[in-house]
N, C-alpha and C positions, 0 to 999 in steps of 0.2 A: 367513546371508548368504554368497553364493558369491563368494569373492575380494573385490573392492572394490565390487561392485555387487549390489544386490538389488532385484528388481522384483516387485510383486504387482499383479494386474489383477482388477478386478471383472468381472462378466458383461457389463455394459453397455459397448459399445465407444465410446460417445460421452461417457463420464464424464470429468471433469476429471483431468488427470495432474499430480501433485504431485511435485516433486523435493526430496528431503531431502539436505542437505549436512551430514554429521555423522561425525566420525572415530571416535567410540566405538561399537563394533559392537553392544553391548547396547542402547544408547539408540536407535541407528538402526533396529534390528529392532523395538523397541517402537513407534517412530514409524510405521514402515511398516505394522505390524499395526493400530495405532490408526486411521490414515488409511484403510486398506483397509476396516476394519469400519465406517467412516463413509460408505462408498459410493463411494470414489474409487480411481483407480489411484495407486500410490506406487512410487517408485524412490529408493534411497539410494546416495549416493556419498560418498567420504571426503575429497575435496579439491577445490580450485578447478580443478586440472588435469583430474580425472575429470569434473567438472561441464562444463567446456568440451567435452570429448570427447563427452559424452552429448548436450549441447544442439546440437551440430553435426548430429546424426542424428535427434533427436526433438523434437517440440513439447512445451512445458511451460506449464501454466496458472498455477502458483503455486510459489514456492520457499520452503522452510523452511530457514533458514540459521543454523548455529551460529556465534556470534561468535568463540569461542576455538578456532580450528583451528591445528594445527601448520603451519609453513611460511607460506603466504599466509593471513592471518586473515580472519574473516568481514567485518570492516569494509572491507578492501581489495577483497574479492570483491563486496561490495555496491556499492562505488563503480564498479567495472568494469561490473557489470550495468546500473547506472543510466545508463551512457554509451551503451548500445546497446539496451535493452529496457524496456518498461513493465510487464513481468510482475510481479504483486504479490510482495513479499518480506516474509516474516514472520521476524524474527530471534529466535533463542533465545540467551539470555545468562544466565550464572551470576553476573554482576557485580552487586554490590549498590548501586553509586552511580548516581544518576539521570543524572549527566553521561555515563556510558558508554552508557546506553540512548538518551539524547538524541543522542549521536554517531551511532548507527545511523540514527535518524530523519533527522538532518541529511544523511547520506550517501544518503538515498533509500529507506530501508526504510519500508514502509507501516504496520507494527505490530510489536510485540515481545511475547514472553512470557519471564518470568524463571524459570530453573530453581531448585528443582524446581517443575514446573508441574502444574496440575490438568488431567487428560486431557480432561474435558468442556469446560473453558474453551478449551484449545488447539483442539479440534475446532470449537467455536463461532466462534472467531476466523478459522479457515481458511474456514469456510462463509460468514462475513460478507464476507471479502475476495473470495472467488470470486463471491458474489452481486453485489457492487458492480462488480467488473471486467467481468462479463458483462451488465451493464445494457443495453448497446447492442444485445444480441441479442434483446430482448423484442419481441414482435409486437403486444401489446395495451397500451393506456394509454400510448402513446408520447408523451413530453413534447415540447414545442416548443423549438427553438433560440432563444437569446436574444442580444441585443447590449447592450453597455455601453461607453461611452467609445470607440467605434470597434472594440471587441473583439467576437468572436462565439464563443459557447460552445454546443455541441450535446450535450445529454444522451444522445441516441440513439447517435451515433457516438463519443461521449466524446472529442471533439476541441475544442481551443481554437485560434483563429486571431487573430493580432494585427491592428491596423488596416491593415497592408499585405497581409493575406491569408496571412501565413506561419504555418504550424502550429507551435505551441509545445509542446514536450515537457512532459507532466505525469505524475507518479506517480498511482496510484489515490487515495491520501489527499489529495494536493494538489487533484486534480480535484474530489473530493467536498467539500472545504472551500470552493472557489470556487463550486461549484454551490449549496451551502447559502447563501452570501452572495447570489448572484444571485436566489435564490428568496425572499430576505427583505431587499430593499434598504431602506435608511433605518431599519432596525430594529436596536436594540442586541442583539447575539448574545452570550450568555454562553458561557464555555468549556464548561459542562455541556451547554448546548443544542447546541453544535457537536459535542460528543462523541456525543450521542444521535442526531443527524442523520447522522453519518458512520460510525457503527459499528453501525447497524441494530439497536439495542437490546441488543447484547452488552456485556459489561463492557469499557470502553475503557481505553486507556493513561492514565498520569498526565496531569493537566490541562496540565502543562508541555509535553507533546508537541503540544498544539494550538498553542501559541505557536511551536513549531519549524516546523510545517507552514504556519502563517500567514506566518511569516518567509520561507519558501521561495516561497510564492505571491507575496508582495510583490516578491521579487527578479525575478520573471518578468513582472509586469504593471504595476508602478509606474514612472512616469517617473523618480522618485528614491526608491529604497527606504529611504534614510536619513531622508527626510521624506515619509512616505506620505500620499497625498491620496485614494486610492481606498478603502483599508482603514484606517480610523482606530481607534486604541486609545482606549477609553473607560475612564477611571480608575475602578477598583473595579467596572467593569461588564462589560467584554469587548471586543467589536469592533463597528464600524459601517461598513457598506458604503455609500459615499456616491453612486456614479453612478446615473443613471436607467437602469433596465433595461427593455428593450422586447422584444417577440416579434420574431424575425427574419422 
């Protein structure tokens, strides 16, 4: 790595560009090499400050973010990013407690991998997040927008509008969870089923992460998130999406 920044590009100019935020030079170089071999562009920076500087000049399609950074940690960076961008965030954590991984999800991360990680799994998760985030760019088999309880969700543009027509910010994972509910109204959805639908067949995060994402979706669409009426919890079953869903 040259200084604080290392960039590797593939031959394809249109390939996704992934930004790695990792202060350990050896790990950063390994991640850049792995991602490049997977067919993507990759850039590594060491801190939130360098991330800000880079993102002011370049577009980024996905961020791989280490949770334990010196200075501003990954959780703080994740919170900042989610206030201004829907770019998918994959967090890397060496922390062993579920509560720490769940914190990242609550702050807006789309997925996480625990160190030490399996290289093939990490690359599979990156590809899954990119595939889901770019869904709106597909030109064939374009699904139809849907409405429920006055809301409008468009799988092509990947936008959600409230009954007043205001666009509501959604992370990739949150949008996928809500889209899965809209595609299966009135059906009890287990956590395993939701994981399979929202992670495109790759190994998903712990089931508890589904609860975190559902909670975040409730905060955005429920009239009263403390007493949800649109997404009901089914004891020992999972979740039930209650509204009538119609094609827009």
